N, CA and C atoms as an extended XYZ file, in Angstrom:
216
Properties=species:S:1:pos:R:3:atomname:S:1:resname:S:1:resid:I:1 pbc="F F F"
N      -110.199       95.431      191.887 N   MET     1
C      -109.225       94.693      192.669 CA  MET     1
C      -109.058       95.380      194.030 C   MET     1
N      -109.106       94.592      195.074 N   LYS     2
C      -108.939       95.140      196.421 CA  LYS     2
C      -107.467       95.244      196.766 C   LYS     2
N      -107.135       96.241      197.549 N   SER     3
C      -105.746       96.348      198.009 CA  SER     3
C      -105.552       95.431      199.215 C   SER     3
N      -104.344       94.979      199.367 N   VAL     4
C      -104.006       94.094      200.479 CA  VAL     4
C      -103.479       94.958      201.617 C   VAL     4
N      -104.005       94.737      202.802 N   ASP     5
C      -103.555       95.474      203.976 CA  ASP     5
C      -102.263       94.830      204.469 C   ASP     5
N      -101.174       95.571      204.391 N   LEU     6
C       -99.860       95.037      204.758 CA  LEU     6
C       -99.351       95.644      206.056 C   LEU     6
N       -98.629       94.830      206.807 N   LEU     7
C       -97.997       95.276      208.045 CA  LEU     7
C       -96.515       95.507      207.803 C   LEU     7
N       -96.012       96.615      208.287 N   ARG     8
C       -94.569       96.843      208.293 CA  ARG     8
C       -93.989       96.067      209.475 C   ARG     8
N       -92.684       95.974      209.515 N   THR     9
C       -92.022       95.262      210.607 CA  THR     9
C       -92.413       95.848      211.961 C   THR     9
N       -92.414       97.171      212.072 N   ASP    10
C       -92.785       97.802      213.343 CA  ASP    10
C       -94.215       97.473      213.746 C   ASP    10
N       -95.125       97.404      212.757 N   ASP    11
C       -96.510       97.033      213.049 CA  ASP    11
C       -96.582       95.606      213.594 C   ASP    11
N       -95.827       94.706      212.953 N   LEU    12
C       -95.807       93.320      213.409 CA  LEU    12
C       -95.198       93.214      214.805 C   LEU    12
N       -94.142       93.959      215.047 N   CYS    13
C       -93.521       93.971      216.382 CA  CYS    13
C       -94.533       94.381      217.440 C   CYS    13
N       -95.285       95.436      217.154 N   ASP    14
C       -96.307       95.894      218.098 CA  ASP    14
C       -97.378       94.830      218.308 C   ASP    14
N       -97.828       94.222      217.217 N   ARG    15
C       -98.892       93.217      217.293 CA  ARG    15
C       -98.460       92.001      218.112 C   ARG    15
N       -97.178       91.609      217.964 N   LEU    16
C       -96.685       90.415      218.648 CA  LEU    16
C       -95.946       90.716      219.945 C   LEU    16
N       -95.780       91.992      220.263 N   SER    17
C       -95.025       92.418      221.452 CA  SER    17
C       -93.600       91.854      221.427 C   SER    17
N       -92.958       91.987      220.277 N   LEU    18
C       -91.585       91.531      220.095 CA  LEU    18
C       -90.742       92.673      219.536 C   LEU    18
N       -89.450       92.602      219.764 N   GLY    19
C       -88.529       93.561      219.181 CA  GLY    19
C       -88.224       93.199      217.738 C   GLY    19
N       -87.672       94.157      216.991 N   ARG    20
C       -87.352       93.937      215.579 CA  ARG    20
C       -86.384       92.763      215.396 C   ARG    20
N       -85.327       92.733      216.187 N   ALA    21
C       -84.338       91.661      216.047 CA  ALA    21
C       -84.980       90.301      216.311 C   ALA    21
N       -85.874       90.236      217.273 N   THR    22
C       -86.549       88.977      217.585 CA  THR    22
C       -87.447       88.558      216.429 C   THR    22
N       -88.159       89.503      215.835 N   VAL    23
C       -89.004       89.178      214.679 CA  VAL    23
C       -88.148       88.598      213.567 C   VAL    23
N       -87.033       89.229      213.252 N   TYR    24
C       -86.183       88.722      212.170 CA  TYR    24
C       -85.569       87.362      212.519 C   TYR    24
N       -85.241       87.139      213.782 N   ARG    25
C       -84.751       85.810      214.189 CA  ARG    25
C       -85.852       84.762      214.034 C   ARG    25
N       -87.075       85.129      214.400 N   GLN    26
C       -88.206       84.204      214.268 CA  GLN    26
C       -88.484       83.885      212.797 C   GLN    26
N       -88.363       84.878      211.929 N   VAL    27
C       -88.541       84.638      210.488 CA  VAL    27
C       -87.462       83.675      209.998 C   VAL    27
N       -86.210       83.934      210.361 N   ALA    28
C       -85.093       83.089      209.925 CA  ALA    28
C       -85.237       81.652      210.435 C   ALA    28
N       -85.815       81.505      211.609 N   ALA    29
C       -85.995       80.180      212.204 CA  ALA    29
C       -87.261       79.469      211.710 C   ALA    29
N       -88.067       80.153      210.896 N   GLY    30
C       -89.288       79.542      210.378 CA  GLY    30
C       -90.435       79.533      211.356 C   GLY    30
N       -90.423       80.433      212.311 N   ARG    31
C       -91.485       80.481      213.326 CA  ARG    31
C       -92.557       81.514      213.027 C   ARG    31
N       -92.362       82.312      211.989 N   LEU    32
C       -93.364       83.297      211.563 CA  LEU    32
C       -93.698       83.035      210.104 C   LEU    32
N       -94.899       83.444      209.672 N   PRO    33
C       -95.205       83.331      208.246 CA  PRO    33
C       -94.168       84.097      207.416 C   PRO    33
N       -93.919       83.588      206.238 N   LYS    34
C       -92.927       84.207      205.357 CA  LYS    34
C       -93.397       85.598      204.947 C   LYS    34
N       -92.537       86.582      205.073 N   PRO    35
C       -92.921       87.941      204.676 CA  PRO    35
C       -92.891       88.105      203.163 C   PRO    35
N       -93.522       89.156      202.713 N   LEU    36
C       -93.452       89.560      201.310 CA  LEU    36
C       -92.287       90.515      201.163 C   LEU    36
N       -91.592       90.444      200.069 N   ARG    37
C       -90.531       91.407      199.764 CA  ARG    37
C       -91.032       92.282      198.632 C   ARG    37
N       -91.039       93.565      198.880 N   ILE    38
C       -91.433       94.548      197.875 CA  ILE    38
C       -90.244       95.485      197.737 C   ILE    38
N       -89.415       95.208      196.749 N   GLY    39
C       -88.141       95.914      196.668 CA  GLY    39
C       -87.316       95.521      197.883 C   GLY    39
N       -86.877       96.502      198.627 N   ARG    40
C       -86.124       96.224      199.862 CA  ARG    40
C       -87.021       96.142      201.078 C   ARG    40
N       -88.290       96.488      200.899 N   ALA    41
C       -89.236       96.488      202.014 CA  ALA    41
C       -89.695       95.073      202.358 C   ALA    41
N       -89.935       94.839      203.632 N   VAL    42
C       -90.460       93.572      204.132 CA  VAL    42
C       -91.837       93.857      204.716 C   VAL    42
N       -92.833       93.104      204.269 N   ARG    43
C       -94.204       93.304      204.730 CA  ARG    43
C       -94.869       91.953      204.978 C   ARG    43
N       -95.883       91.966      205.821 N   TRP    44
C       -96.714       90.785      206.083 CA  TRP    44
C       -98.155       91.151      205.804 C   TRP    44
N       -98.917       90.181      205.302 N   ARG    45
C      -100.354       90.408      205.089 CA  ARG    45
C      -101.037       90.407      206.455 C   ARG    45
N      -101.775       91.466      206.739 N   ARG    46
C      -102.471       91.568      208.027 CA  ARG    46
C      -103.412       90.383      208.226 C   ARG    46
N      -104.185       90.037      207.205 N   ALA    47
C      -105.147       88.933      207.327 CA  ALA    47
C      -104.435       87.614      207.615 C   ALA    47
N      -103.267       87.399      207.002 N   GLU    48
C      -102.535       86.160      207.259 CA  GLU    48
C      -102.022       86.118      208.693 C   GLU    48
N      -101.493       87.228      209.181 N   ILE    49
C      -100.990       87.269      210.558 CA  ILE    49
C      -102.126       87.031      211.540 C   ILE    49
N      -103.280       87.638      211.298 N   GLU    50
C      -104.419       87.435      212.191 CA  GLU    50
C      -104.862       85.972      212.186 C   GLU    50
N      -104.901       85.350      211.000 N   ALA    51
C      -105.277       83.938      210.907 CA  ALA    51
C      -104.229       83.049      211.569 C   ALA    51
N      -102.956       83.384      211.395 N   TRP    52
C      -101.855       82.620      211.996 CA  TRP    52
C      -101.950       82.664      213.530 C   TRP    52
N      -102.214       83.850      214.078 N   ILE    53
C      -102.374       83.992      215.533 CA  ILE    53
C      -103.585       83.172      216.013 C   ILE    53
N      -104.704       83.274      215.280 N   ALA    54
C      -105.916       82.527      215.654 CA  ALA    54
C      -105.679       81.015      215.609 C   ALA    54
N      -104.749       80.578      214.758 N   ALA    55
C      -104.429       79.150      214.641 CA  ALA    55
C      -103.423       78.690      215.692 C   ALA    55
N      -102.998       79.600      216.564 N   GLY    56
C      -102.070       79.230      217.626 CA  GLY    56
C      -100.603       79.425      217.293 C   GLY    56
N      -100.310       80.223      216.260 N   CYS    57
C       -98.929       80.557      215.877 CA  CYS    57
C       -98.086       79.329      215.533 C   CYS    57
N       -98.571       78.483      214.615 N   PRO    58
C       -97.794       77.293      214.259 CA  PRO    58
C       -96.520       77.660      213.496 C   PRO    58
N       -95.513       76.792      213.515 N   PRO    59
C       -94.303       77.052      212.734 CA  PRO    59
C       -94.638       77.074      211.239 C   PRO    59
N       -93.818       77.760      210.482 N   ARG    60
C       -94.069       77.937      209.050 CA  ARG    60
C       -94.247       76.605      208.326 C   ARG    60
N       -93.511       75.575      208.724 N   GLU    61
C       -93.610       74.280      208.039 CA  GLU    61
C       -94.997       73.659      208.165 C   GLU    61
N       -95.747       74.042      209.189 N   ARG    62
C       -97.116       73.533      209.367 CA  ARG    62
C       -98.172       74.566      209.011 C   ARG    62
N       -97.773       75.763      208.640 N   TRP    63
C       -98.718       76.841      208.371 CA  TRP    63
C       -99.021       76.923      206.878 C   TRP    63
N      -100.300       76.929      206.569 N   GLN    64
C      -100.722       77.158      205.196 CA  GLN    64
C      -101.920       78.085      205.247 C   GLN    64
N      -101.795       79.186      204.561 N   TRP    65
C      -102.861       80.187      204.559 CA  TRP    65
C      -103.412       80.305      203.167 C   TRP    65
N      -104.708       80.173      203.084 N   GLU    66
C      -105.402       80.354      201.813 CA  GLU    66
C      -106.180       81.657      201.921 C   GLU    66
N      -105.769       82.640      201.152 N   ALA    67
C      -106.458       83.928      201.182 CA  ALA    67
C      -107.812       83.795      200.527 C   ALA    67
N      -108.805       84.309      201.186 N   SER    68
C      -110.130       84.350      200.565 CA  SER    68
C      -110.152       85.548      199.606 C   SER    68
N      -111.164       85.628      198.796 N   ASP    69
C      -111.260       86.754      197.879 CA  ASP    69
C      -111.354       88.078      198.610 C   ASP    69
N      -111.830       88.050      199.847 N   ASP    70
C      -111.934       89.269      200.653 CA  ASP    70
C      -110.576       89.795      201.061 C   ASP    70
N      -109.532       88.950      201.042 N   HIS    71
C      -108.221       89.357      201.541 CA  HIS    71
C      -107.159       89.421      200.462 C   HIS    71
N      -107.523       89.376      199.230 N   ARG    72
C      -106.533       89.451      198.144 CA  ARG    72
C      -106.429       90.840      197.616 C   ARG    72
């Protein structure tokens, strides 16, 4: 089984050039892919974020990501 490469909030902030508060507002507004919750930690799949950016950053309601076996 392959491990999933996860981004912390700070990693996502750096990748998107946004502040933490803005990232959380964007999540609440449905403008970012839904994060994973691992206990109290919030993480995003790196492969999903890269695919989401390549797709033009669509709102969550229009975003559907199918992980390939390479990214699970």
